[in-house]
MDAnalysis code that builds the backbone (N, CA, C; Angstrom):
import MDAnalysis as mda
import numpy as np

u = mda.Universe.empty(345, n_residues=115, atom_resindex=np.repeat(np.arange(115), 3), trajectory=True)
u.add_TopologyAttr("name", ["N", "CA", "C"] * 115)
u.add_TopologyAttr("resid", np.arange(1, 116))
u.add_TopologyAttr("resname", ["UNK", "UNK", "UNK", "UNK", "UNK", "UNK", "UNK", "UNK", "UNK", "UNK", "UNK", "UNK", "UNK", "UNK", "UNK", "UNK", "UNK", "UNK", "UNK", "UNK", "UNK", "UNK", "UNK", "UNK", "UNK", "UNK", "UNK", "UNK", "UNK", "UNK", "UNK", "UNK", "UNK", "UNK", "UNK", "UNK", "UNK", "UNK", "UNK", "UNK", "UNK", "UNK", "UNK", "UNK", "UNK", "UNK", "UNK", "UNK", "UNK", "UNK", "UNK", "UNK", "UNK", "UNK", "UNK", "UNK", "UNK", "UNK", "UNK", "UNK", "UNK", "UNK", "UNK", "UNK", "UNK", "UNK", "UNK", "UNK", "UNK", "UNK", "UNK", "UNK", "UNK", "UNK", "UNK", "UNK", "UNK", "UNK", "UNK", "UNK", "UNK", "UNK", "UNK", "UNK", "UNK", "UNK", "UNK", "UNK", "UNK", "UNK", "UNK", "UNK", "UNK", "UNK", "UNK", "UNK", "UNK", "UNK", "UNK", "UNK", "UNK", "UNK", "UNK", "UNK", "UNK", "UNK", "UNK", "UNK", "UNK", "UNK", "UNK", "UNK", "UNK", "UNK", "UNK"])
u.atoms.positions = np.array([
    [123.584, 102.939, 84.606],
    [124.557, 103.514, 84.078],
    [125.118, 103.163, 82.557],
    [124.898, 103.768, 81.561],
    [125.182, 103.718, 80.290],
    [126.278, 103.009, 79.964],
    [126.705, 102.615, 78.965],
    [127.940, 101.945, 78.683],
    [128.403, 102.918, 77.197],
    [129.320, 103.543, 77.093],
    [129.692, 104.302, 75.675],
    [131.309, 104.083, 75.582],
    [131.170, 103.768, 74.244],
    [132.230, 103.791, 73.061],
    [132.512, 105.098, 72.041],
    [132.140, 105.752, 72.101],
    [132.087, 107.233, 71.542],
    [133.381, 107.740, 71.020],
    [134.475, 107.505, 72.417],
    [135.984, 107.965, 71.769],
    [136.267, 106.593, 71.454],
    [136.568, 106.725, 69.830],
    [137.009, 105.564, 69.116],
    [137.572, 106.320, 67.896],
    [138.529, 105.864, 66.894],
    [139.383, 106.094, 66.219],
    [140.914, 104.716, 65.454],
    [140.878, 105.615, 64.609],
    [142.232, 105.276, 63.743],
    [143.415, 106.074, 63.576],
    [144.831, 105.831, 64.342],
    [145.205, 107.078, 64.617],
    [146.880, 106.347, 63.948],
    [148.119, 107.154, 63.062],
    [148.994, 106.922, 63.106],
    [149.814, 107.159, 64.357],
    [150.391, 105.723, 64.710],
    [151.620, 106.360, 66.008],
    [152.772, 106.465, 65.904],
    [153.689, 107.383, 66.209],
    [154.918, 107.385, 65.809],
    [155.244, 107.523, 67.358],
    [156.784, 108.849, 67.586],
    [157.109, 108.841, 68.561],
    [156.558, 109.617, 69.525],
    [156.328, 110.238, 68.986],
    [155.416, 111.581, 70.039],
    [154.079, 110.963, 70.512],
    [153.683, 111.434, 71.746],
    [153.045, 110.456, 72.749],
    [151.231, 111.191, 71.777],
    [150.926, 110.313, 72.068],
    [149.398, 110.483, 71.518],
    [148.527, 109.984, 72.167],
    [147.176, 110.825, 72.859],
    [146.803, 110.719, 73.823],
    [144.811, 110.043, 72.621],
    [144.890, 109.173, 73.389],
    [143.587, 108.198, 72.563],
    [142.103, 109.114, 72.911],
    [141.772, 109.203, 73.959],
    [141.029, 110.257, 74.354],
    [140.582, 111.797, 73.390],
    [141.534, 112.100, 73.458],
    [142.021, 113.229, 73.154],
    [142.039, 113.459, 71.573],
    [142.234, 112.497, 70.908],
    [142.493, 111.732, 69.718],
    [143.689, 112.889, 68.803],
    [144.842, 113.590, 69.698],
    [145.338, 114.240, 69.179],
    [146.780, 114.096, 69.986],
    [147.844, 114.673, 69.966],
    [149.390, 115.075, 70.593],
    [149.049, 115.152, 72.252],
    [149.348, 113.981, 72.967],
    [149.107, 113.916, 74.492],
    [149.844, 115.531, 75.061],
    [149.223, 116.218, 75.904],
    [149.166, 116.871, 77.044],
    [148.551, 117.094, 77.664],
    [149.378, 117.876, 78.755],
    [148.778, 117.693, 80.072],
    [147.842, 118.374, 80.524],
    [148.139, 119.344, 79.833],
    [147.219, 120.623, 80.492],
    [145.767, 120.604, 79.318],
    [145.355, 119.367, 78.811],
    [144.114, 119.248, 78.717],
    [143.527, 117.692, 78.563],
    [143.287, 117.496, 79.921],
    [143.043, 115.826, 80.466],
    [141.797, 115.490, 80.158],
    [141.261, 114.869, 80.208],
    [139.941, 114.607, 80.528],
    [139.429, 114.558, 81.715],
    [138.140, 114.898, 82.188],
    [137.498, 115.653, 83.461],
    [136.097, 114.784, 83.610],
    [135.839, 114.162, 82.994],
    [134.423, 113.452, 83.288],
    [134.694, 111.727, 84.007],
    [134.069, 111.808, 84.872],
    [133.779, 110.515, 85.916],
    [133.167, 109.397, 85.136],
    [134.165, 108.596, 85.419],
    [133.834, 106.802, 84.604],
    [134.792, 106.284, 84.814],
    [133.958, 105.013, 84.728],
    [135.098, 103.712, 84.877],
    [135.573, 103.680, 83.242],
    [136.688, 103.390, 82.860],
    [137.160, 103.508, 81.566],
    [138.232, 102.568, 81.302],
    [137.904, 101.789, 80.099],
    [138.945, 100.582, 79.800],
    [139.052, 100.791, 78.289],
    [140.499, 100.703, 78.053],
    [140.826, 100.913, 76.564],
    [141.040, 99.567, 75.848],
    [140.646, 99.521, 74.884],
    [141.466, 98.531, 73.772],
    [142.042, 98.973, 72.585],
    [143.142, 98.221, 72.532],
    [144.039, 98.889, 71.144],
    [144.500, 97.720, 70.241],
    [144.421, 98.235, 68.875],
    [144.525, 96.810, 68.315],
    [145.921, 97.261, 67.816],
    [147.275, 96.549, 68.215],
    [148.852, 96.540, 67.377],
    [148.415, 95.117, 66.129],
    [147.838, 94.599, 65.624],
    [147.922, 93.577, 64.891],
    [149.008, 93.892, 63.616],
    [149.022, 95.510, 63.044],
    [149.768, 96.021, 62.211],
    [151.723, 95.863, 62.949],
    [151.604, 95.549, 63.748],
    [153.026, 95.436, 64.380],
    [153.947, 94.580, 64.057],
    [155.010, 94.624, 63.834],
    [156.105, 93.818, 63.612],
    [157.344, 93.768, 64.197],
    [158.173, 92.513, 63.727],
    [159.188, 92.468, 64.426],
    [160.119, 94.030, 64.799],
    [160.583, 93.791, 65.624],
    [161.414, 94.904, 65.550],
    [160.638, 96.532, 66.693],
    [159.153, 96.227, 66.293],
    [158.689, 97.411, 66.535],
    [158.137, 97.464, 68.426],
    [158.328, 98.616, 68.955],
    [158.135, 98.934, 70.634],
    [157.289, 99.390, 70.487],
    [156.148, 99.669, 71.147],
    [155.413, 100.739, 71.781],
    [155.130, 100.590, 73.929],
    [154.644, 101.748, 73.559],
    [154.095, 102.030, 75.364],
    [153.041, 102.768, 75.083],
    [152.000, 101.736, 75.746],
    [150.856, 102.539, 76.348],
    [151.163, 102.877, 77.870],
    [150.467, 103.517, 78.237],
    [150.314, 104.393, 79.572],
    [148.813, 104.846, 80.133],
    [148.471, 104.705, 80.885],
    [147.398, 105.708, 81.554],
    [148.155, 106.731, 82.734],
    [146.957, 107.520, 82.726],
    [147.564, 108.576, 83.564],
    [146.067, 109.572, 84.358],
    [146.324, 109.809, 85.673],
    [145.306, 110.470, 86.379],
    [146.212, 111.620, 87.099],
    [145.173, 112.338, 87.897],
    [145.897, 113.068, 89.139],
    [145.198, 113.003, 90.604],
    [145.634, 112.944, 91.738],
    [145.202, 112.936, 92.498],
    [145.156, 113.467, 93.802],
    [144.330, 114.209, 93.854],
    [143.517, 115.269, 94.708],
    [143.901, 116.559, 94.179],
    [143.427, 116.867, 92.986],
    [143.914, 117.635, 91.709],
    [145.206, 118.073, 91.665],
    [145.823, 117.329, 92.001],
    [148.081, 117.527, 92.090],
    [148.008, 117.488, 90.357],
    [149.039, 117.127, 90.178],
    [149.753, 117.055, 88.984],
    [149.224, 115.813, 88.393],
    [148.899, 115.701, 87.093],
    [148.825, 114.270, 86.489],
    [149.649, 113.555, 85.793],
    [149.600, 112.496, 86.194],
    [151.588, 111.717, 86.267],
    [150.764, 110.038, 85.717],
    [151.638, 109.635, 84.964],
    [151.319, 108.179, 84.438],
    [151.006, 107.539, 85.892],
    [149.698, 106.254, 86.248],
    [149.777, 105.312, 86.928],
    [150.058, 103.899, 86.774],
    [149.957, 103.511, 85.482],
    [150.365, 102.362, 84.849],
    [150.795, 102.696, 83.552],
    [151.724, 101.894, 82.824],
    [152.376, 101.450, 81.791],
    [152.741, 100.494, 81.242],
    [152.830, 100.293, 79.696],
    [152.605, 98.833, 79.073],
    [153.072, 99.101, 78.277],
    [154.318, 98.051, 78.119],
    [155.316, 97.567, 77.358],
    [154.967, 96.325, 76.066],
    [154.605, 96.909, 74.852],
    [154.634, 95.076, 73.992],
    [155.277, 95.791, 72.654],
    [156.371, 94.546, 72.119],
    [157.076, 94.849, 71.100],
    [156.669, 93.350, 70.194],
    [157.524, 93.670, 69.111],
    [156.767, 92.432, 68.186],
    [155.763, 92.410, 67.711],
    [155.628, 91.114, 66.923],
    [154.203, 91.173, 66.373],
    [152.975, 90.557, 67.956],
    [151.953, 91.282, 67.663],
    [150.790, 91.000, 68.415],
    [149.687, 91.099, 67.768],
    [149.091, 89.397, 68.117],
    [148.004, 88.596, 67.861],
    [146.657, 88.649, 68.527],
    [146.805, 89.433, 69.463],
    [145.525, 89.692, 70.683],
    [145.317, 90.937, 70.681],
    [144.295, 91.989, 70.866],
    [143.858, 93.297, 71.561],
    [144.444, 93.259, 72.867],
    [145.407, 94.506, 72.925],
    [145.730, 94.964, 74.204],
    [144.429, 95.668, 74.766],
    [144.164, 94.985, 75.900],
    [142.881, 95.219, 77.179],
    [143.544, 96.281, 78.246],
    [143.406, 97.421, 78.365],
    [143.711, 97.754, 80.039],
    [142.894, 97.167, 80.784],
    [143.004, 97.249, 82.111],
    [142.055, 96.727, 82.979],
    [141.270, 97.971, 83.026],
    [139.820, 98.037, 83.857],
    [139.131, 99.401, 84.124],
    [139.402, 100.044, 85.356],
    [139.264, 101.246, 85.220],
    [140.023, 102.131, 86.061],
    [138.226, 103.207, 86.241],
    [138.789, 103.431, 87.695],
    [137.180, 104.777, 88.214],
    [138.568, 105.953, 87.820],
    [138.161, 106.652, 86.846],
    [139.124, 108.112, 87.006],
    [138.043, 109.486, 87.067],
    [138.499, 110.382, 87.458],
    [137.671, 111.558, 88.264],
    [138.434, 112.396, 87.275],
    [139.857, 112.631, 88.129],
    [140.271, 114.040, 88.237],
    [141.180, 114.693, 87.309],
    [141.622, 114.012, 86.137],
    [142.436, 114.585, 84.924],
    [142.953, 113.508, 84.525],
    [141.922, 112.601, 83.325],
    [142.425, 111.069, 83.234],
    [142.950, 111.368, 81.937],
    [143.405, 110.394, 81.472],
    [144.030, 110.117, 80.199],
    [144.901, 108.497, 79.734],
    [144.682, 108.441, 78.298],
    [145.193, 106.860, 78.083],
    [145.939, 107.407, 76.575],
    [147.501, 106.876, 76.585],
    [148.328, 107.551, 75.710],
    [149.098, 105.937, 75.199],
    [149.481, 106.386, 73.642],
    [150.616, 105.579, 73.419],
    [151.832, 106.341, 72.565],
    [152.491, 105.781, 72.091],
    [153.954, 106.496, 71.662],
    [154.854, 104.833, 70.957],
    [155.598, 105.387, 70.136],
    [156.243, 104.375, 69.569],
    [157.760, 104.304, 70.131],
    [158.469, 103.482, 70.374],
    [159.728, 103.509, 71.238],
    [160.678, 103.463, 70.073],
    [160.546, 101.905, 68.860],
    [160.906, 101.529, 68.108],
    [160.395, 101.422, 66.990],
    [161.069, 101.030, 65.815],
    [160.511, 100.399, 64.748],
    [159.888, 101.171, 63.616],
    [158.528, 100.613, 63.034],
    [157.987, 101.544, 62.186],
    [156.558, 102.318, 62.488],
    [155.971, 103.577, 62.335],
    [155.205, 104.196, 62.473],
    [153.992, 102.950, 62.300],
    [152.953, 103.179, 62.694],
    [151.878, 101.789, 62.614],
    [150.647, 102.748, 62.629],
    [149.666, 102.629, 61.749],
    [148.395, 102.981, 61.829],
    [147.385, 101.699, 62.953],
    [147.074, 102.197, 64.184],
    [145.756, 101.145, 65.310],
    [144.727, 101.857, 65.428],
    [144.315, 100.827, 65.208],
    [142.743, 101.360, 65.590],
    [142.165, 101.276, 67.197],
    [141.670, 101.904, 68.060],
    [141.206, 102.082, 69.576],
    [140.356, 102.566, 70.046],
    [140.115, 102.569, 70.968],
    [138.895, 102.793, 71.605],
    [138.841, 102.630, 72.855],
    [138.165, 103.950, 73.578],
    [138.090, 104.301, 75.101],
    [136.413, 103.820, 75.251],
    [136.185, 102.612, 76.113],
    [134.701, 102.647, 76.808],
    [134.842, 103.188, 78.031],
    [133.839, 103.921, 78.237],
    [133.353, 104.198, 79.834],
    [132.009, 103.654, 79.726],
    [132.406, 103.917, 81.604],
    [130.603, 103.341, 81.843],
    [130.685, 105.301, 82.951],
    [129.140, 105.864, 82.790],
    [129.409, 107.589, 83.596],
    [128.186, 107.070, 83.922],
])
């Protein structure tokens, strides 16, 4: 089972929910459907006092509606990488980030997969 980290980039994150694997604004209509074990890494080191960001993981259950199954709230100065747990994903998944308060920030991120 190969490990890949081809889903990676830098993006300026604002109040519009941003899909990391799609590298674009989030749309429930265009989820990832590749079967994998995935984990996301996000570098929030550019955050400052007063900044608040929300990271979410989405998936479908039995071909149902895509919905968040986990959310993480980050605020203020970050000195460590954000790293999600690893998830077994199959039916329509996504990882997203959006700004809740503060300044839009340029962040680096990657989604690592075992396929």
